[in-house]
Structure formats: structure tokens, C-alpha cells
C-alpha positions as a printed Julia matrix, in Angstrom:
266×3 Matrix{Float64}:
  -6.25   -80.8    79.71
  -6.18   -82.8    83.1
  -3.91   -85.93   83.43
  -5.64   -89.13   84.39
  -3.98   -91.82   86.64
  -5.19   -95.51   87.08
  -3.59   -96.51   90.27
  -3.78   -98.18   93.73
  -3.23   -96.53   96.98
  -0.57   -98.94   98.36
   1.16  -100.02   95.18
   4.83   -99.13   95.23
   4.76   -98.53   91.47
   1.58   -96.2    91.87
   3.39   -94.38   94.55
   6.18   -93.44   92.53
   4.04   -92.02   89.88
   2.02   -90.02   92.38
   5.16   -88.76   94.11
   6.36   -87.44   90.55
   3.22   -85.77   89.9
   3.55   -83.98   93.13
   7.06   -82.9    92.48
   5.96   -81.51   89.09
   2.92   -79.79   90.71
   0.63   -81.6    88.21
  -3.04   -81.85   88.76
  -4.54   -85.24   87.76
  -7.9    -87.21   88.0
  -7.8    -90.38   90.04
  -9.19   -93.64   89.02
  -8.38   -95.92   92.07
  -8.3    -99.82   91.41
  -8.99  -102.39   94.08
  -6.18  -104.92   93.35
  -7.37  -107.54   95.68
 -10.84  -107.44   94.23
  -9.33  -107.86   90.6
 -10.15  -104.48   89.26
  -6.84  -104.55   87.17
  -8.08  -107.53   85.45
 -11.29  -106.22   84.07
 -11.63  -105.9    80.22
 -11.94  -102.31   80.06
  -8.76  -101.85   82.09
  -6.97  -104.44   80.21
  -7.63  -102.51   77.03
  -5.46   -99.74   78.54
  -2.91  -102.06   80.16
  -2.89  -105.52   78.72
  -0.47  -106.69   81.53
  -3.22  -105.67   84.08
  -0.76  -103.71   86.34
  -0.79  -100.32   87.81
  -0.14   -97.46   87.27
  -1.34   -96.29   83.79
  -1.31   -92.5    82.97
  -3.5    -90.93   80.42
  -2.53   -87.63   78.79
  -5.27   -86.57   76.49
  -5.33   -89.41   73.89
  -2.05   -90.79   74.96
  -1.72   -94.0    77.21
   1.57   -94.23   79.05
   2.22   -97.65   81.07
   4.95   -98.77   83.31
   5.92   -96.66   86.23
   9.34   -95.86   85.33
   8.46   -94.92   81.78
   5.76   -92.68   83.16
   8.46   -90.89   85.28
  10.53   -90.43   82.09
   7.46   -89.18   80.25
   6.58   -86.58   82.79
  10.11   -85.28   82.66
   9.96   -85.01   78.83
   6.44   -83.71   78.7
   6.45   -81.39   81.63
  10.13   -80.58   82.22
   9.6    -77.83   84.89
  10.84   -78.31   87.54
  13.61   -80.46   86.09
  14.24   -83.82   87.78
  16.88   -85.19   85.52
  20.49   -84.1    85.34
  21.22   -81.9    82.3
  24.33   -83.8    81.14
  24.18   -87.02   79.35
  26.29   -88.98   81.84
  24.01   -87.83   84.72
  20.95   -88.96   82.83
  22.57   -92.33   82.16
  23.01   -92.82   85.82
  19.31   -92.04   86.56
  18.3    -94.81   83.92
  20.72   -97.27   85.62
  19.13   -96.89   88.87
  15.64   -97.07   87.38
  16.5   -100.02   85.31
  17.58  -101.89   88.41
  14.12  -101.76   89.59
  12.77  -103.09   86.39
  15.34  -105.8    85.91
  14.22  -107.72   89.03
  14.28  -105.68   92.31
  10.66  -104.8    92.08
   9.33  -108.19   90.83
  11.47  -110.46   92.96
  12.89  -108.43   95.94
  10.06  -106.1    96.89
   6.97  -108.27   95.7
   8.32  -111.37   97.34
   9.24  -109.68  100.56
   5.8   -107.92  100.74
   3.74  -110.84   99.7
   5.73  -113.42  101.78
   5.3   -111.3   104.95
   1.81  -109.64  104.63
  -0.15  -109.74  101.55
  -0.34  -113.52  101.35
  -2.62  -113.4   104.4
  -5.22  -111.44  102.49
  -5.19  -114.2    99.78
  -5.42  -117.19  102.27
  -8.04  -115.45  104.12
 -10.36  -115.82  101.07
 -10.04  -119.66  101.24
 -10.15  -122.02   98.16
 -11.05  -121.95   95.52
 -11.02  -118.19   95.43
  -7.48  -117.84   96.49
  -6.35  -120.27   93.74
  -8.58  -118.44   91.18
  -6.96  -115.23   91.93
  -3.58  -116.55   91.44
  -4.51  -118.24   88.06
  -5.78  -114.78   86.95
  -2.25  -113.27   86.96
  -1.56  -113.09   83.16
   2.25  -113.47   83.3
   2.94  -117.13   83.75
   6.32  -116.45   85.51
   4.84  -114.04   88.05
   1.8   -116.49   88.42
   3.93  -119.31   89.84
   6.23  -116.95   91.82
   3.19  -115.6    93.55
   1.68  -119.17   94.04
   4.86  -120.18   95.78
   5.23  -117.11   98.07
   1.45  -116.98   98.91
   1.29  -120.67  100.06
   4.93  -120.8   101.56
   5.59  -117.2   102.89
   9.16  -116.73  104.18
   9.91  -120.39  103.12
   9.28  -119.67   99.48
  12.03  -120.53   97.02
  12.61  -116.78   96.24
  12.34  -115.4    99.66
  16.13  -115.67  100.82
  16.93  -114.41   97.29
  14.88  -111.28   97.76
  16.59  -110.54  101.24
  20.02  -110.78   99.45
  18.9   -108.38   96.8
  17.74  -105.94   99.34
  21.08  -106.04  101.03
  22.99  -105.43   97.78
  20.84  -102.66   96.68
  20.96  -100.83  100.07
  24.89  -101.27  100.11
  25.04   -99.62   96.62
  22.53   -96.71   97.91
  24.9    -96.27  100.78
  28.02   -95.87   98.71
  26.27   -93.58   96.14
  25.05   -91.35   98.9
  28.63   -91.11  100.22
  29.44   -89.29   96.95
  26.76   -86.83   96.64
  23.45   -85.69   98.43
  21.15   -87.61   96.46
  21.2    -90.97   94.45
  22.64   -89.07   91.33
  24.34   -85.89   92.08
  23.61   -83.1    94.58
  19.91   -82.5    93.53
  16.71   -84.61   93.66
  15.88   -86.69   90.48
  13.36   -89.06   89.18
  15.77   -91.74   90.54
  15.02   -90.51   94.26
  11.25   -90.52   93.3
  11.5    -93.95   91.89
  13.16   -95.38   95.1
  10.94   -93.58   97.59
   8.23   -96.3    97.66
  10.67   -98.95   98.22
  12.17   -97.62  101.31
   8.76   -96.93  102.32
   7.69  -100.53  102.02
  10.52  -101.47  104.34
   9.31   -98.99  106.71
   5.66  -100.1   106.57
   6.74  -103.82  106.8
   8.54  -102.94  110.17
  11.76  -104.45  108.6
  13.64  -101.01  108.25
  16.2   -102.72  110.25
  17.67  -103.34  106.98
  19.25   -99.88  107.19
  20.42   -99.93  110.87
  24.14   -99.8   109.68
  23.49   -97.47  106.65
  23.54   -93.87  108.1
  23.58   -92.23  104.58
  20.34   -94.29  103.53
  18.8    -93.52  106.79
  19.43   -89.72  106.34
  18.17   -89.77  102.76
  14.96   -91.63  103.68
  14.35   -88.81  106.43
  14.82   -86.11  103.8
  12.59   -88.03  101.33
   9.69   -88.01  104.03
  10.07   -84.28  104.73
   9.23   -83.42  101.25
   5.63   -82.21  100.39
   5.47   -84.82   97.58
   5.75   -87.63  100.25
   2.62   -86.25  101.89
   0.8    -85.96   98.71
   1.93   -89.01   96.93
   2.07   -91.57  100.0
   0.73   -90.33  103.12
  -2.61   -89.02  102.0
  -3.26   -92.41  100.05
  -2.4    -94.82  102.93
  -4.86   -97.73  103.64
  -4.55   -98.11  107.45
  -6.06  -101.58  107.27
  -3.31  -102.74  105.02
  -0.84  -100.78  107.06
  -1.99  -102.62  110.2
  -1.53  -105.91  108.57
   2.02  -104.98  107.39
   3.12  -103.77  110.63
   1.89  -106.9   112.51
   3.18  -109.45  110.11
   6.38  -107.61  109.59
   7.12  -107.71  113.42
   6.39  -111.56  113.29
   8.83  -112.02  110.43
  11.66  -109.63  111.35
  13.64  -112.17  113.55
  13.89  -114.77  110.77
  14.81  -112.02  108.1
  17.46  -110.44  110.45
  18.93  -113.9   110.83
  19.12  -114.06  106.96
  20.75  -110.76  106.94
  23.43  -111.97  109.7
  23.99  -115.06  107.5
  24.5   -113.08  104.37
  27.12  -110.5   106.13
């Protein structure tokens, strides 16, 4: 029975699921959702994923939600090739890395940076009242107000500087970990590396990869990540070049201010 994935081409969470599927050499049926059109908020999809987010994996009669949970599920259900350490401590370290994403790095650091630099312009271009209506449709009230602030205020949003600080902290920790072993957890590729692939990619696409100019080990890790076949299958083949052009342009405009924030935090 073939797997099915409800996803979006440029979503970081969907990217990590596609990368993991590629690493596992698994075939899957695509259900692509246009997030700017609100496909994820349609009643049929909300029955599968009440939070109205992507990705959602379907395996027969089973529905698996949340990208990090999907990575764990794929490892449990399809363990060959292995993407998790055999020992309990190594597995705990994988979970710690992935928990960090779930505990705020995705929702605050990455989403705020992405929306504050680039994606806000897609919302603002719709004008009112459509822009406001799209914000009101965000189910989670905390995420809704965070999105409202960053859409209307960009790099001046309340959490934007916090997002930059969180990125600095994360990348410092990655640099330290990669000084001890080849990959984030040990000397072979794991689902932690798959999970973090889209986040460095997001910095790259936003033209703010200057975050890692002083981090040679992270720079090398990212180069090795991009050389893997799963990067081509899970990310490159799904790129939306219209989005990419917007991210590049707006990232170039925002970088001097972000660079200043990085310097202030040093």
C-alpha cells in the first residue's frame, strides 16, 4: 500500500517529511496544498489535521500528524535503512534536537524570520479585508496574534529580534555538536539531520546564510546535506521559484538590519 502525504512545496515541516521519505526510498502519493489559498483550512483537510497545518501522512487507515512525529513513525514502521542510533542515549539525543524545533524554534525563530522578511508581502498584497481574514482564519490564537504582528510590522515585530537571537543560539549549539562528531548525533546521518535540513535551507533561500559565516562545521554539514540525493528529491524538485525570488529579494533587503542584530548580540 502506497503512502500518501498532504504537504506544501515550500513548507519547512513538509520538506523534512519529504527528505525522510527519500532517505527511506519510500514511494508516496502527493496531495499538494496551497497554503496561501487556505487549502489547509478546508473542512475535508481539517478532518485529517484539526490544527490546519502540514504535513499529514496517511499509511493505509492510519493518519500521522506533526512533522517530527512523522519522522519517528517512518523510522519505526520502515526501519531500513536505519536513521536513528541503536543505543538508548543516542536516541535520546535525536529526540532532544527535534524537541528543540517543536518547543519554539519552528514557530518563533523560523516562522517569524520567514514571515517578517518575505511572506508578509504576499499577505499585504491581497489588501484588506482579505489579508485580515486570512489572519483570523489561523486556528491557534497565539499563532494568530504572532502572525498578525509580524505581517503588519515585519522586522519591527515584537518577536523578530528574539527570532534572530534564537537562531544564533541554535547555530552555536550545532557548531559545537559538529565539533564532536560528523553529524548532529554521532557519526552517521539520522532523522535529526533530516529534521534540521529545511531550517538551514530556509536561511539559504532568504539570503541570510551569513548567520553561519563564522561556523565552518555548520557550513560543511550543510554542504554535505545538499549533496545527498534526498535533498534533490525532497527539496529541489519541489521549489516554487516565484516564492524563491521573493525570498531572495526581500532577504537581501533585510540582511543589513539582521546583520546588525547579530552584531549586537555578540
